[in-house]
FITOR-862743 format. One line per 2 residues: number of its first residue (from 1); for each residue x, y, z of C-alpha. Coordinates in pm, 1 decimal, decimal comma. Example, Ala and Ser with C-alpha at 12.3 -4.5 7.8 and 13.67 -1.06 7.14 Angstrom:
% FITOR-862743
1) 1230,0/-450,0/780,0 ~ 1367,0/-106,0/714,0
% end
This chain:
% FITOR-862743
1) 438,0/-347,1/-3506,9 ~ 545,1/-309,6/-3869,8
3) 269,0/-55,1/-3930,8 ~ 390,0/155,2/-3637,8
5) 750,9/134,1/-3757,9 ~ 641,7/271,2/-4095,0
7) 467,3/560,2/-3921,2 ~ 779,6/634,9/-3717,6
9) 998,8/635,1/-4028,3 ~ 754,2/860,7/-4206,5
11) 764,1/1102,4/-3914,7 ~ 1142,6/1105,7/-3906,8
13) 1201,1/1129,5/-4280,1 ~ 913,8/1300,2/-4456,0
15) 704,4/1486,0/-4200,5 ~ 984,8/1598,8/-3972,3
17) 1113,4/1947,5/-4048,2 ~ 1346,3/2204,3/-3892,9
19) 1070,8/2372,7/-3692,3 ~ 965,3/2045,6/-3531,0
21) 1328,1/1954,6/-3468,3 ~ 1401,3/2287,0/-3297,1
23) 1093,4/2260,8/-3074,8 ~ 1166,4/1900,2/-2980,1
25) 1533,0/1979,5/-2905,5 ~ 1446,1/2262,7/-2666,4
27) 1174,2/2057,7/-2496,2 ~ 1391,1/1745,1/-2474,2
29) 1683,1/1927,0/-2312,2 ~ 1448,9/2105,2/-2069,6
31) 1290,7/1776,9/-1963,0 ~ 1634,1/1613,5/-1926,3
33) 1727,2/1883,0/-1672,1 ~ 1450,4/1761,4/-1441,7
35) 1485,9/1392,5/-1536,1 ~ 1839,6/1376,5/-1391,8
37) 1758,5/1463,4/-1029,0 ~ 1421,9/1289,0/-1043,5
39) 1576,4/968,3/-1176,8 ~ 1818,9/949,5/-887,1
41) 1561,0/1059,0/-630,5 ~ 1305,4/801,1/-740,7
43) 1566,8/524,5/-731,3 ~ 1648,5/633,3/-378,0
45) 1276,7/624,8/-301,8 ~ 1257,0/267,6/-434,5
47) 1553,3/173,4/-214,4 ~ 1790,9/87,9/-500,0
49) 2108,8/228,4/-655,4 ~ 2050,4/577,0/-808,1
51) 2203,9/469,0/-1139,3 ~ 1906,8/237,8/-1201,1
53) 1681,9/542,8/-1195,0 ~ 1906,7/711,9/-1451,0
55) 1904,7/398,0/-1665,8 ~ 1525,7/407,1/-1653,6
57) 1529,2/771,6/-1764,0 ~ 1727,2/659,2/-2068,5
59) 1589,8/321,9/-2181,4 ~ 1225,2/338,7/-2074,8
61) 1192,1/699,8/-2188,8 ~ 1332,9/621,8/-2534,0
63) 1138,1/298,9/-2596,5 ~ 804,0/441,8/-2480,9
65) 853,6/754,0/-2692,5 ~ 930,6/553,1/-3005,8
67) 631,8/319,6/-2981,3 ~ 381,9/539,6/-2794,6
69) 75,8/725,4/-2916,2 ~ 100,3/1058,4/-2733,9
71) 332,7/1327,5/-2871,1 ~ 396,9/1472,5/-2526,1
73) 394,5/1185,3/-2277,1 ~ 736,4/1130,2/-2117,8
75) 795,0/794,1/-1953,5 ~ 1052,7/687,5/-1700,6
77) 1079,5/654,1/-1322,7 ~ 788,9/802,3/-1125,7
79) 727,6/854,1/-756,4 ~ 413,0/639,7/-746,4
81) 575,4/343,0/-922,4 ~ 889,9/377,5/-709,4
83) 680,4/361,3/-393,4 ~ 521,9/36,7/-507,5
85) 865,1/-99,0/-605,5 ~ 995,0/-14,0/-258,8
87) 701,6/-198,1/-103,2 ~ 744,7/-490,7/-344,6
89) 1109,3/-532,3/-243,4 ~ 1035,0/-500,0/127,8
91) 1072,4/-875,0/183,4 ~ 1449,8/-830,0/138,8
93) 1658,0/-713,1/429,8 ~ 1787,0/-354,4/391,8
95) 2145,3/-475,0/336,5 ~ 2056,6/-723,5/58,2
97) 2118,3/-469,4/-217,5 ~ 2228,5/-706,6/-492,9
99) 1940,5/-948,8/-450,1 ~ 1690,5/-662,4/-431,3
101) 1828,2/-516,8/-753,5 ~ 1800,1/-849,0/-937,1
103) 1444,4/-889,3/-810,6 ~ 1364,6/-538,2/-935,3
105) 1487,1/-623,6/-1286,3 ~ 1269,4/-935,6/-1279,4
107) 979,8/-721,6/-1158,2 ~ 1024,4/-494,0/-1460,4
109) 1004,9/-792,5/-1696,8 ~ 689,3/-916,4/-1521,7
111) 525,5/-573,0/-1536,0 ~ 610,5/-529,9/-1903,3
113) 476,2/-875,3/-1989,4 ~ 143,8/-805,8/-1815,4
115) 107,1/-470,5/-1991,7 ~ 183,0/-625,3/-2330,2
117) -82,8/-890,6/-2269,4 ~ -331,1/-617,7/-2181,6
119) -251,7/-448,4/-2513,7 ~ -263,7/-773,8/-2714,1
121) -610,6/-852,7/-2580,5 ~ -711,6/-489,2/-2641,3
123) -802,5/-426,4/-2279,2 ~ -643,0/-80,9/-2271,1
125) -979,1/92,4/-2301,6 ~ -1090,1/-68,4/-1974,0
127) -853,4/158,4/-1780,6 ~ -1092,9/442,7/-1858,7
129) -1340,7/290,1/-1615,3 ~ -1116,5/319,4/-1310,2
131) -1261,9/595,4/-1097,5 ~ -1076,0/925,2/-1077,3
133) -1143,7/917,9/-703,6 ~ -939,5/597,1/-672,3
135) -644,2/768,9/-837,7 ~ -679,1/1074,3/-614,5
137) -684,7/856,4/-304,2 ~ -387,1/655,0/-421,4
139) -182,9/966,2/-498,4 ~ -266,4/1120,1/-160,3
141) -168,1/803,5/27,1 ~ 141,2/751,6/-188,2
143) 250,2/1111,8/-133,8 ~ 224,6/1075,2/242,8
145) 423,8/752,7/231,9 ~ 679,2/917,3/4,8
147) 739,8/1191,3/261,7 ~ 739,5/949,9/556,9
149) 985,0/720,3/382,3 ~ 1241,6/1000,6/354,8
151) 1251,5/1086,4/724,8 ~ 1569,7/885,4/779,7
153) 1750,0/1057,7/491,2 ~ 1620,6/1399,7/596,8
155) 1761,2/1349,2/947,2 ~ 2081,6/1186,2/827,0
157) 2025,0/862,4/1019,7 ~ 2020,6/499,0/915,6
159) 1683,7/341,9/841,8 ~ 1594,7/86,5/1110,3
161) 1382,2/-225,8/1093,1 ~ 1363,8/-517,7/854,2
163) 1207,9/-567,1/514,8 ~ 921,3/-762,3/671,6
165) 797,3/-460,7/869,6 ~ 567,2/-185,0/744,9
167) 714,5/151,6/659,8 ~ 535,2/313,9/956,4
169) 687,2/58,5/1193,2 ~ 1031,9/112,3/1045,3
171) 1003,8/490,7/1078,0 ~ 898,3/450,0/1441,1
173) 1202,9/233,3/1509,5 ~ 1424,4/483,2/1327,3
175) 1299,8/771,8/1539,6 ~ 1299,4/590,8/1873,9
177) 1592,1/350,9/1847,6 ~ 1801,0/500,4/1570,1
179) 2119,3/708,3/1557,0 ~ 2140,7/1068,5/1679,0
181) 2009,6/1326,5/1432,0 ~ 2277,3/1455,4/1193,4
183) 2239,9/1833,9/1211,6 ~ 2439,7/1883,1/892,6
185) 2202,9/1655,1/701,0 ~ 1903,5/1848,6/838,7
187) 2063,0/2176,0/723,0 ~ 2114,0/2027,1/374,5
189) 1757,3/1898,1/346,1 ~ 1595,9/2219,4/476,2
191) 1816,7/2433,8/251,2 ~ 1730,2/2218,8/-51,6
193) 1355,8/2252,6/11,8 ~ 1375,3/2628,0/68,0
195) 1597,5/2683,6/-235,5 ~ 1377,3/2470,6/-462,4
197) 1065,7/2662,7/-352,5 ~ 1230,1/3000,1/-414,1
199) 1358,7/2891,6/-754,9 ~ 1017,0/2753,6/-854,0
201) 862,3/3089,8/-767,2 ~ 1122,9/3265,2/-983,0
203) 1058,6/3024,2/-1270,0 ~ 687,7/3102,4/-1261,8
205) 732,2/3474,8/-1211,9 ~ 990,0/3530,5/-1487,0
207) 888,7/3236,9/-1710,7 ~ 1232,1/3079,0/-1692,4
209) 1315,5/2722,7/-1805,7 ~ 1185,8/2473,4/-1548,7
211) 1523,3/2367,2/-1413,4 ~ 1457,8/2470,4/-1052,7
213) 1505,6/2124,0/-898,7 ~ 1827,8/2060,2/-1090,0
215) 1970,3/2402,9/-1002,7 ~ 1878,6/2359,1/-635,1
217) 2047,5/2018,6/-630,3 ~ 2362,2/2153,8/-796,0
219) 2388,9/2451,7/-559,4 ~ 2340,2/2243,7/-245,1
221) 2585,6/1979,7/-368,9 ~ 2845,0/2247,3/-443,4
223) 2796,1/2398,7/-96,1 ~ 2838,7/2057,0/67,9
225) 3161,7/2002,6/-125,0 ~ 3297,0/2347,3/-32,4
227) 3215,8/2287,6/334,2 ~ 3387,8/1949,6/317,7
229) 3073,9/1762,9/429,4 ~ 3072,2/1524,2/133,4
231) 3449,5/1458,6/134,4 ~ 3553,6/1127,1/293,5
233) 3788,8/1135,2/592,1 ~ 4085,7/905,6/645,6
235) 3847,6/623,0/742,1 ~ 3641,4/673,3/427,8
237) 3341,2/824,4/609,7 ~ 3164,8/1146,9/510,7
239) 2993,6/1396,6/739,5 ~ 2668,3/1339,1/551,9
241) 2550,6/1043,1/344,8 ~ 2612,1/1083,4/-27,7
243) 2477,4/904,2/-332,9 ~ 2799,5/714,6/-392,7
245) 2978,2/601,0/-702,0 ~ 2777,7/601,4/-1025,2
247) 2966,6/433,4/-1311,4 ~ 3017,1/654,2/-1616,6
249) 2861,3/396,7/-1845,5 ~ 2538,9/342,3/-2034,6
251) 2299,8/62,5/-1937,9 ~ 2413,7/-268,0/-2087,0
253) 2206,4/-581,9/-2160,1 ~ 2156,8/-799,8/-1854,5
255) 1944,2/-1111,7/-1798,3 ~ 1774,3/-1085,5/-1457,3
257) 1820,2/-1363,5/-1205,7 ~ 1503,5/-1571,8/-1176,3
259) 1392,7/-1738,4/-854,3 ~ 1050,5/-1896,2/-809,8
261) 1006,7/-1756,2/-458,9 ~ 1073,8/-1407,4/-595,6
263) 806,3/-1449,9/-861,2 ~ 559,0/-1553,3/-591,5
265) 645,4/-1253,4/-373,7 ~ 642,6/-1007,0/-665,4
267) 330,8/-1122,9/-851,7 ~ 79,6/-902,6/-667,7
269) 303,5/-598,2/-691,7 ~ 367,9/-664,8/-1060,9
271) -5,0/-664,9/-1127,5 ~ -52,3/-346,1/-925,1
273) 236,7/-168,7/-1100,4 ~ 113,2/-281,1/-1443,1
275) -234,7/-138,8/-1390,4 ~ -115,6/167,6/-1199,9
277) 141,0/243,0/-1470,3 ~ -117,5/219,0/-1746,6
279) -369,7/429,7/-1558,3 ~ -104,5/688,5/-1476,0
281) 26,9/710,0/-1832,4 ~ -313,6/715,6/-2002,2
283) -452,0/972,5/-1759,5 ~ -159,2/1206,8/-1829,5
285) -180,5/1151,8/-2206,3 ~ -553,7/1221,3/-2202,6
287) -519,3/1536,1/-1992,3 ~ -264,7/1683,2/-2235,6
289) -466,5/1568,1/-2537,9 ~ -755,2/1781,3/-2411,5
291) -542,6/2085,3/-2503,1 ~ -375,3/1950,0/-2817,4
293) -680,6/1766,8/-2962,4 ~ -452,0/1474,8/-3044,1
295) -634,2/1139,5/-3067,9 ~ -484,1/881,3/-2831,5
297) -470,4/513,1/-2923,3 ~ -507,9/353,0/-2579,1
299) -404,8/0,8/-2675,2 ~ -101,2/126,1/-2864,1
301) 4,7/328,7/-2560,7 ~ -43,1/20,1/-2340,8
303) 182,7/-177,2/-2572,8 ~ 443,6/99,8/-2560,0
305) 435,0/98,5/-2178,4 ~ 477,3/-278,4/-2175,9
307) 762,2/-280,0/-2427,0 ~ 941,9/-6,4/-2232,5
309) 924,6/-195,3/-1901,6 ~ 1007,2/-529,0/-2062,9
311) 1315,0/-389,6/-2237,3 ~ 1404,6/-193,2/-1924,8
313) 1406,5/-512,6/-1720,0 ~ 1683,1/-646,5/-1945,9
315) 1882,9/-321,4/-1914,2 ~ 1878,2/-293,8/-1531,6
317) 1611,5/-25,2/-1515,7 ~ 1374,5/81,6/-1243,3
319) 1016,2/10,9/-1367,9 ~ 844,2/324,7/-1488,2
321) 540,5/488,5/-1635,6 ~ 425,2/826,0/-1762,5
323) 557,4/1115,5/-1555,5 ~ 313,2/1397,9/-1482,9
325) 580,7/1661,1/-1413,2 ~ 808,8/1574,1/-1705,7
327) 519,4/1536,1/-1950,0 ~ 375,5/1871,4/-1844,3
329) 716,9/2036,0/-1888,8 ~ 754,6/1868,2/-2228,2
331) 419,2/2009,1/-2340,2 ~ 478,7/2354,4/-2193,4
333) 825,5/2371,6/-2351,4 ~ 667,0/2334,2/-2695,4
335) 742,0/1973,0/-2792,6 ~ 601,0/1888,8/-3135,3
337) 644,9/1511,4/-3165,2 ~ 751,7/1200,5/-2975,7
339) 1111,2/1277,1/-3083,0 ~ 1135,8/1507,9/-2779,6
341) 1131,0/1197,0/-2558,0 ~ 1412,7/1039,6/-2757,8
343) 1613,3/1361,1/-2722,1 ~ 1547,8/1360,1/-2346,7
345) 1683,7/1005,0/-2319,8 ~ 1990,9/1093,5/-2525,5
347) 2059,3/1401,8/-2311,7 ~ 2037,2/1201,1/-1988,2
349) 2273,0/939,6/-2135,9 ~ 2523,2/1210,1/-2233,0
351) 2502,1/1368,0/-1888,0 ~ 2559,2/1028,7/-1726,5
353) 2876,4/977,7/-1929,4 ~ 3011,9/1326,0/-1864,6
355) 2894,5/1399,0/-1510,3 ~ 2906,7/1057,2/-1341,6
357) 3213,8/1144,5/-1127,5 ~ 3030,3/1449,1/-988,4
359) 2712,0/1256,7/-904,4 ~ 2906,7/1080,5/-629,1
361) 2903,9/1400,3/-418,7 ~ 2524,5/1455,3/-420,6
363) 2394,3/1439,8/-60,1 ~ 2112,2/1194,1/2,5
365) 1952,4/1458,1/226,1 ~ 1926,6/1690,2/-75,6
367) 1752,1/1425,3/-282,2 ~ 1522,9/1353,9/13,2
369) 1430,9/1722,3/26,3 ~ 1336,7/1717,5/-341,9
371) 1124,3/1408,4/-280,6 ~ 936,3/1584,2/-0,4
373) 855,8/1865,9/-243,2 ~ 745,2/1609,7/-499,7
375) 521,0/1448,5/-237,9 ~ 354,0/1779,9/-158,0
377) 291,8/1846,7/-526,8 ~ 134,8/1502,7/-573,6
379) -156,0/1600,4/-346,4 ~ -403,6/1795,0/-560,3
381) -607,8/1975,5/-294,5 ~ -839,9/2133,8/-549,8
383) -936,2/1802,1/-708,3 ~ -959,7/1633,0/-367,7
385) -1197,5/1903,3/-250,8 ~ -1402,3/1861,1/-567,2
387) -1428,5/1484,9/-509,0 ~ -1533,6/1529,9/-145,5
389) -1799,9/1782,4/-241,3 ~ -1925,3/1573,6/-532,7
391) -2068,7/1275,2/-342,1 ~ -2020,7/1043,1/-47,5
393) -1935,2/772,1/-300,3 ~ -1632,2/966,8/-427,1
395) -1526,7/1076,1/-79,4 ~ -1539,1/715,5/41,9
397) -1326,8/593,2/-249,1 ~ -1063,7/860,9/-183,5
399) -1038,8/790,4/189,0 ~ -1037,9/410,7/170,1
401) -780,5/404,7/-110,7 ~ -556,6/652,1/73,5
403) -576,0/462,4/404,6 ~ -513,6/135,6/221,5
405) -191,6/280,8/81,4 ~ -74,7/387,9/425,9
407) -183,4/98,6/646,1 ~ -218,5/-199,2/409,8
409) 41,6/-136,5/141,7 ~ 77,3/95,3/-152,9
411) 94,2/-199,1/-393,5 ~ -249,2/-314,7/-276,2
413) -420,1/23,4/-249,8 ~ -490,0/69,6/-620,2
415) -635,4/-283,0/-632,7 ~ -842,1/-217,8/-319,1
417) -971,1/105,6/-469,0 ~ -1064,0/-54,8/-799,6
419) -1236,5/-347,9/-627,8 ~ -1424,4/-112,4/-397,0
421) -1535,5/111,6/-684,0 ~ -1674,3/-195,1/-861,2
423) -1848,9/-316,7/-544,4 ~ -2003,0/26,5/-488,6
425) -2088,7/76,7/-854,7 ~ -2275,0/-251,7/-910,5
427) -2564,7/-166,2/-672,6 ~ -2593,8/176,1/-835,8
429) -2589,7/25,9/-1183,9 ~ -2842,1/-235,5/-1070,1
431) -3087,0/34,3/-969,3 ~ -3359,7/-30,3/-1224,4
433) -3614,3/250,6/-1224,8 ~ -3980,1/223,2/-1315,3
435) -4234,2/498,7/-1373,9 ~ -4603,2/464,7/-1440,4
437) -4749,3/643,4/-1742,1 ~ -5110,7/746,4/-1796,4
439) -5328,3/865,0/-2082,8 ~ -5476,4/1203,3/-1995,0
441) -5824,4/1314,2/-2107,6 ~ -5640,8/1527,2/-2364,8
443) -5495,6/1207,1/-2515,0 ~ -5144,3/1284,5/-2394,7
445) -4928,3/993,9/-2274,9 ~ -4732,9/1128,4/-1976,9
447) -4597,7/1039,4/-1635,9 ~ -4860,7/972,3/-1373,5
449) -4910,5/1247,6/-1116,0 ~ -5014,7/1188,2/-754,0
451) -5350,8/1347,1/-825,6 ~ -5426,8/1120,9/-1122,7
453) -5674,6/838,4/-1048,8 ~ -5564,3/482,6/-1120,3
455) -5653,2/363,2/-1467,5 ~ -5831,8/27,4/-1462,1
457) -5826,3/-18,6/-1839,9 ~ -5452,0/-40,0/-1899,7
459) -5127,5/-30,1/-1705,6 ~ -4847,7/163,2/-1873,3
461) -4503,0/106,9/-1720,4 ~ -4174,3/265,9/-1830,4
463) -3855,1/78,7/-1731,0 ~ -3511,2/242,0/-1730,0
465) -3163,4/116,6/-1641,0 ~ -2909,4/-158,4/-1696,8
467) -3091,6/-482,7/-1776,3 ~ -2833,3/-720,3/-1627,1
469) -2828,6/-981,0/-1351,2 ~ -2771,8/-720,3/-1078,8
471) -3105,7/-558,2/-1164,8 ~ -3300,2/-887,6/-1159,4
473) -3439,5/-848,7/-801,5 ~ -3568,2/-500,2/-883,1
475) -3717,1/-623,9/-1210,1 ~ -3891,4/-911,6/-1029,2
477) -4042,1/-667,0/-782,0 ~ -4175,4/-435,3/-1053,9
479) -4317,8/-715,9/-1266,9 ~ -4484,9/-884,5/-967,7
481) -4632,6/-550,2/-866,7 ~ -4773,5/-493,9/-1216,7
483) -4913,9/-846,6/-1237,9 ~ -5079,9/-830,6/-894,3
485) -5233,1/-494,9/-970,9 ~ -5365,9/-615,4/-1305,7
487) -5532,6/-912,5/-1132,7 ~ -5675,7/-704,6/-848,8
489) -5842,0/-447,5/-1076,0 ~ -5919,2/-684,8/-1364,1
491) -5692,6/-499,3/-1611,7 ~ -5666,5/-684,2/-1941,5
493) -5385,3/-493,1/-2122,2 ~ -5035,5/-398,0/-2000,8
495) -4786,4/-184,0/-2195,7 ~ -4419,4/-213,4/-2097,7
497) -4203,1/64,4/-2239,1 ~ -3848,3/-76,0/-2282,0
499) -3690,6/208,3/-2476,0 ~ -3453,0/306,0/-2195,5
501) -3324,0/-32,6/-2085,9 ~ -2964,9/-117,6/-2177,0
503) -2748,6/-426,3/-2220,0 ~ -3003,8/-704,6/-2164,5
505) -2854,7/-1029,2/-2035,0 ~ -2986,5/-1383,8/-1995,4
507) -3108,8/-1335,9/-1635,3 ~ -3333,2/-1036,2/-1706,3
509) -3449,1/-1180,1/-2038,1 ~ -3556,3/-1493,7/-1852,8
511) -3756,3/-1277,9/-1609,1 ~ -3936,0/-1113,2/-1902,9
513) -3995,8/-1456,8/-2054,5 ~ -4160,9/-1581,8/-1734,0
515) -4368,6/-1265,1/-1699,5 ~ -4501,4/-1284,6/-2055,2
517) -4589,6/-1652,8/-2021,0 ~ -4759,0/-1600,1/-1683,0
519) -4969,9/-1307,7/-1805,4 ~ -5057,7/-1496,3/-2121,4
521) -5195,8/-1784,3/-1911,9 ~ -5393,4/-1531,2/-1703,5
523) -5552,5/-1385,3/-2016,8 ~ -5366,5/-1055,5/-1987,8
525) -5218,8/-903,1/-2303,7 ~ -4872,3/-749,1/-2268,3
527) -4742,7/-510,4/-2537,1 ~ -4369,8/-428,6/-2553,4
529) -4309,9/-68,3/-2666,1 ~ -3989,1/100,3/-2783,7
531) -3801,4/-227,5/-2820,2 ~ -3437,1/-155,7/-2904,7
533) -3245,5/-352,1/-3169,6 ~ -3027,5/-541,5/-2918,6
535) -3332,9/-650,9/-2720,3 ~ -3510,5/-755,5/-3040,2
537) -3210,5/-963,7/-3149,1 ~ -3194,6/-1128,0/-2805,1
539) -3560,8/-1231,8/-2787,4 ~ -3543,2/-1355,8/-3145,8
541) -3239,9/-1571,2/-3056,2 ~ -3431,6/-1707,5/-2756,9
543) -3726,6/-1803,9/-2983,1 ~ -3976,5/-1571,0/-2815,0
545) -4156,8/-1532,0/-3146,7 ~ -4243,5/-1901,8/-3151,7
547) -4508,8/-1834,4/-2887,7 ~ -4528,6/-1455,7/-2842,2
549) -4729,9/-1263,6/-3109,8 ~ -4516,2/-1042,9/-3332,9
551) -4782,7/-770,1/-3339,2 ~ -4739,6/-728,9/-2963,0
553) -4388,1/-588,9/-3021,4 ~ -4341,4/-223,4/-3119,6
555) -3975,4/-161,7/-3211,8 ~ -3793,9/168,3/-3170,2
557) -3847,3/372,3/-3484,4 ~ -3535,6/581,0/-3553,9
559) -3579,7/955,2/-3514,6 ~ -3945,6/923,3/-3420,3
561) -3853,0/869,7/-3058,3 ~ -4199,6/817,7/-2912,9
563) -4394,5/675,2/-3207,5 ~ -4346,3/315,6/-3083,0
565) -4496,4/408,6/-2745,0 ~ -4792,4/585,7/-2903,9
567) -4852,2/294,4/-3140,6 ~ -4848,0/49,8/-2850,2
569) -5092,2/261,0/-2645,9 ~ -5318,2/303,7/-2947,4
571) -5310,8/-72,8/-3000,7 ~ -5401,1/-126,2/-2632,9
573) -5716,6/81,3/-2667,5 ~ -5804,6/-89,1/-2992,7
575) -5787,3/-423,6/-2812,4 ~ -6004,9/-288,2/-2531,4
577) -6266,9/-145,1/-2768,3 ~ -6604,2/-106,5/-2600,9
579) -6489,1/-316,1/-2305,9 ~ -6312,1/-12,0/-2161,5
581) -6499,9/72,3/-1842,8 ~ -6236,8/301,2/-1688,4
583) -6396,6/628,8/-1584,3 ~ -6061,4/805,0/-1622,7
585) -6001,5/732,8/-1990,8 ~ -6346,5/624,2/-2107,8
587) -6474,5/968,3/-2224,1 ~ -6216,5/1024,8/-2501,3
589) -6208,9/661,6/-2612,7 ~ -6401,6/737,8/-2931,0
591) -6113,9/953,1/-3051,2 ~ -5838,5/712,8/-2958,6
593) -5795,7/580,0/-3310,0 ~ -5707,5/916,4/-3458,7
595) -5328,1/908,8/-3496,5 ~ -5286,5/1282,9/-3536,6
597) -5446,2/1351,5/-3198,7 ~ -5199,8/1148,2/-2990,0
599) -4905,4/1301,8/-2809,8 ~ -4626,1/1184,9/-2584,5
601) -4486,3/1408,3/-2308,4 ~ -4185,8/1324,8/-2091,4
% end
């Protein structure tokens, strides 16, 4: 921590000049323009007070920017995390706002603690092994849920159902048993969507600052005020639902209420949010780093994510992660350092202090319209198409993860996808491959062709793949096949090429141990060719050399990739000598001691 603080100070004092400051200021203010409506919209999506989303856009954004690794990653509330938060808080009844809020703060502390532990144990690099297809499926399912969850706000009706029912069930109840559709709310939501789309097209066409969502929200809010739709009547009711009062104050320290039953209910969601948040943030940081060539310290970024959520939990924040849209805008606006994120947080805080009275008039239907647009943009059709065309494995991961989000729960879908990818990957990783090699009359060691006769003098077998417990059945099958063939044709020498086996574990090493002992008792000599350093260390630790001859091992020899194989084959023919009766390789046997005449061909 102290080392990072020194780096931050150095950046601020010595390495930070006017040019960097100007670039970060422009980028920070541009990102703040989109962070304001998104912060409120994502809080609405999570089912909590909009101010908590704004608090998140201040505290979590600032903390993650200070301690993070990426110069362009902007943290704060995100649609994916908000969806999981909404699902996590579903065990509360819709009217239990205060208890749900306290549980959300506790959830933030739990998420931050898990992420910090991941960083402390340096497990951040493991997030690289979560399949891209799992993320695509999660985002597709989450996007659909995002849009479905806003139906009540789009139609201007009250959400029906209880917190113990699925979102699909609650939407069904809302549509079939709910209030009459509020036409004014529908007009607001449709106008917001249309206006945001037109403004986005103008932004892209004329390369304007990316403030389209904020401008659309301001215009629709102003129109609602002018039409009197957001003004309360004598009974205090408005024609359309509005955000409500947002205090003109900055987030203050707050210790979340702790209840054991809440911890039990929130534990699974906390784990899902922790991993999802890390995957989301690291994926965004890596995608931008491809263009900037900036090295990313994964564990440091994990620690920054954890610190941000932990601190946010004590400042009444909605849990957050890296935001794809805000990070992309930050990069495109020319941000130079992590200071742009600090500027973004400061700008949102200033806007909250100055504009809080006006936020009260923002229609919920307008925010719902922006969320529908966000949902549509979350679905990357190009990448989904690529995954479906790539393989059935990827297509299956996408579909199962997406359906899990919709029908099981968004907080479980990422875990289901990860577990499924592991289950599907293990059999593929356990696919140990074996290929028979032969010595041609031209003294070339190559793969055996269908037209080549079987050699009765030696058996040359090349093994390739992960040498771990999952591959043990395949290894047993290959070794039994080799041993039975050697006995049936009276072969006295076997060469096993081990150059392309990886990560040997105790199970497969034990199989090799048994094979070598069995063949030794049968009078068959086995030579191990291309032995890699890790395999050599393992068999030495297991005391193989106490009973297995050292000159039967031919280690990998640096840049001379195939010399170990050639040496082993040469040694096999030396051991055979005049006893070689194989008609296939007998004719050139007189020349088989001439080193310069041996070749290896893949």
